[in-house]
N, C-alpha and C positions, 0 to 999 in steps of 0.2 A: 370424562365424558368428551364428544367431538363437538363443535360448534359447525354444525352442518351449512349455516349461513355462509362461513367463510372458507366453503371447498375443505373442510376438513384438518386447519391449520388451528392450534389455539389463538386466542385474540389477539395475545402480545406477540405471534411470531410473522413478521411481515418481510417479504424480500428486500434486500438492501444493498442492489448491485454495486452501490458506490464503495462499498465495505473491499470490494476487491482492490481497491486501489493500495491498502493495507499490508497486502503480499508483495507489493511492489520490493519492500526494504529487503525481507525475508529473502526473495530468490537474488536481488543485488549483492547479499550478504554470504549467502551462506550455497544455496542453490550452483553458484555461477564459479564462486572461488576456485573448485578445482581446473574450471577450463583458463582463468584467469592469474594463478600463481606461475608468473615469471616475473624475470628483470627486465628482459629485453620485448618488445622495444621499449625506448623509454619517450614518454610525453611530456613536454615542458618542462625537461631536464628531471625527472621524477621515473622511477622502476614504475613499470606496467603496474603492478600488484598496490603500489601504493597511490598511483592516480586513480583505480579502480574504486577502491576504499575510500577516496575522497569526493569521488563522483557519488558514491552508493550514500553518503555521508549527506552531501548536498542535497540528494534527490529524497530523500527520509520526509523531512516537512513539507517536501513540497506534495507527497504523496498522502500526507495525513490532511493537508489541504485540502487535498482533492475530493477526499471523501466525508470532512467536515461538510463540505459546498453541496456535495450529494444529498446529505441525509437534511440540510437545511433546505435545501430546493424540495424536498418531500414533506418537509414540515416536520421532521424528527428531531429537530436541534431544539437549542434556546435563541430564542429570537435577539436580534438586537445586542449580541455581546461580540 
């Protein structure tokens, strides 16, 4: 049954644009991998692919934190933790 007061969406389905931050690790690790799979140039003495994987690994907790922060601002997460 459709809930007409919510525009046809089910009561539990809300738009959560902050969850788009969770696509960042996927894009950094998999989608652009064919583009960065090279040894040269070297960055800080590391082959470019290794540097890219290090950068993507460090960006993953940041993207999860940004998604959580967005949910907390909308009142969808736990308070005080």
